C-alpha positions as CSV (number, residue, x, y, z in Angstrom):
1,M,115.9,82.5,95.9
2,S,113.0,84.9,96.8
3,E,111.3,87.3,94.5
4,L,110.6,89.7,97.4
5,A,113.0,92.6,97.7
6,R,115.1,92.9,100.8
7,V,113.8,95.3,103.4
8,G,116.3,97.8,104.6
9,S,116.1,99.9,107.7
10,D,115.6,103.1,105.7
11,G,115.7,104.6,102.3
12,A,113.8,103.9,99.1
13,G,113.4,100.2,100.0
14,N,110.8,101.2,102.6
15,G,109.0,103.9,100.6
16,F,105.3,103.9,99.9
17,Q,105.7,102.6,96.3
18,A,108.3,100.0,97.3
19,K,106.0,98.6,100.0
20,Q,103.1,98.6,97.6
21,A,105.3,96.7,95.1
22,K,106.4,94.2,97.7
23,L,102.8,93.5,98.7
24,A,101.8,93.1,95.0
25,V,104.6,90.5,94.6
26,L,103.4,88.7,97.8
27,Q,99.9,88.7,96.4
28,Q,101.1,87.3,93.0
29,A,103.1,84.6,94.8
30,A,100.0,83.6,96.8
31,A,98.0,83.4,93.6
32,A,100.6,81.2,92.0
33,L,100.7,78.9,95.1
34,R,96.9,78.6,95.0
35,E,97.0,77.7,91.3
36,E,99.7,75.2,91.7
37,A,98.0,73.6,94.7
38,E,94.7,73.4,92.7
39,A,96.6,71.7,89.8
40,I,98.1,69.1,92.2
41,K,94.8,68.5,93.8
42,N,93.1,67.9,90.5
43,R,95.9,65.6,89.3
44,M,95.9,63.5,92.5
45,R,92.1,63.3,92.5
46,S,92.2,62.0,88.9
47,N,95.0,59.5,89.9
48,S,92.9,58.3,92.8
49,K,89.9,57.8,90.6
50,M,92.0,55.9,88.0
51,S,93.5,53.7,90.7
52,T,90.1,52.9,92.1
53,I,89.0,51.9,88.6
54,L,92.1,49.8,88.1
55,A,91.5,48.0,91.4
56,E,87.9,47.2,90.4
57,M,89.1,45.9,87.0
58,C,91.7,43.7,88.9
59,R,88.9,42.3,91.1
60,Q,86.8,41.5,88.1
61,A,89.9,39.8,86.5
62,E,90.3,37.9,89.7
63,V,93.8,39.2,90.4
64,H,95.3,38.1,93.7
65,A,93.8,40.1,96.6
66,T,97.2,41.4,97.9
67,H,97.8,43.2,94.6
68,T,94.3,44.6,94.5
69,S,94.5,45.8,98.1
70,R,97.8,47.5,97.4
71,I,96.2,49.4,94.5
72,D,93.4,50.4,96.9
73,E,96.0,51.7,99.3
74,I,97.6,53.7,96.5
75,A,94.2,55.2,95.6
76,A,93.7,56.2,99.2
77,Q,97.1,57.8,99.3
78,F,96.4,59.8,96.2
79,G,93.1,60.9,97.9
80,K,95.1,62.1,100.9
81,V,97.5,64.1,98.7
82,A,94.5,65.6,96.9
83,G,93.1,66.7,100.3
84,G,96.4,68.2,101.2
85,G,96.4,70.1,97.9
86,L,93.0,71.4,98.7
87,R,94.2,72.7,102.1
88,I,97.3,74.3,100.6
89,A,95.0,76.0,97.9
90,A,92.9,77.3,100.8
91,I,96.0,78.7,102.5
92,G,97.1,80.3,99.3
93,D,93.7,81.9,98.9
94,R,93.8,83.2,102.5
95,L,97.3,84.6,102.0
96,Y,96.2,86.2,98.7
97,Q,93.3,87.9,100.5
98,A,95.4,89.0,103.5
99,A,98.0,90.5,101.1
100,H,95.2,92.3,99.3
101,N,93.7,93.6,102.5
102,W,97.2,94.7,103.8
103,K,97.9,96.5,100.5
104,R,94.6,98.3,100.6
105,T,95.1,99.3,104.3
106,H,98.6,100.5,103.6
107,A,97.3,102.6,100.7
108,T,94.5,104.0,102.8
109,Q,96.8,104.9,105.7
110,Y,99.8,106.2,103.8
111,G,98.6,107.0,100.3
112,G,97.5,110.5,101.2
113,I,100.8,111.2,102.8
114,Y,102.7,109.9,99.8
115,N,100.5,112.0,97.4
116,K,101.0,115.2,99.4
117,N,104.7,114.6,99.6
118,A,104.9,113.9,95.8
119,V,103.4,117.3,94.9
120,S,105.2,119.3,97.7
121,R,108.3,121.4,96.9
122,V,109.6,120.6,100.4
123,P,111.1,117.0,100.6
124,M,109.9,114.8,103.3
125,A,112.5,113.5,105.8
126,K,113.9,110.1,105.3
127,P,112.4,107.2,107.3
128,G,113.9,107.1,110.7
129,F,114.8,110.8,110.8
130,Y,112.4,111.5,113.7
131,R,113.3,108.3,115.6
132,Q,113.9,108.9,119.3
133,R,117.2,107.5,120.6
């Protein structure tokens, strides 16, 4: 269902590289959400414009007003969906940026520790080893 890996209470699943990878996956998912929402917004905006053109053509052809008004309603609904797609794209953009900032902060705070541990001959204790009970 989800592409994000499970988070365990300890072990390699919570290591520096694992967290960086999870944040990268979150960032990619946010980018995909943004792109999909943009595509929906563009498609619905196009549908709204075409519906408006169709309604105008129907008016010129003197089609019954109830049919023309329904086409206008459909055009308005397409416009609402386009607006929703725009809002979702903005949310995806904010989520992408937040994941990027979180990833950068994580690397800044824990990257040095990870790098020192990687070159040390003495292994670092597993997460939770120093936890107070």
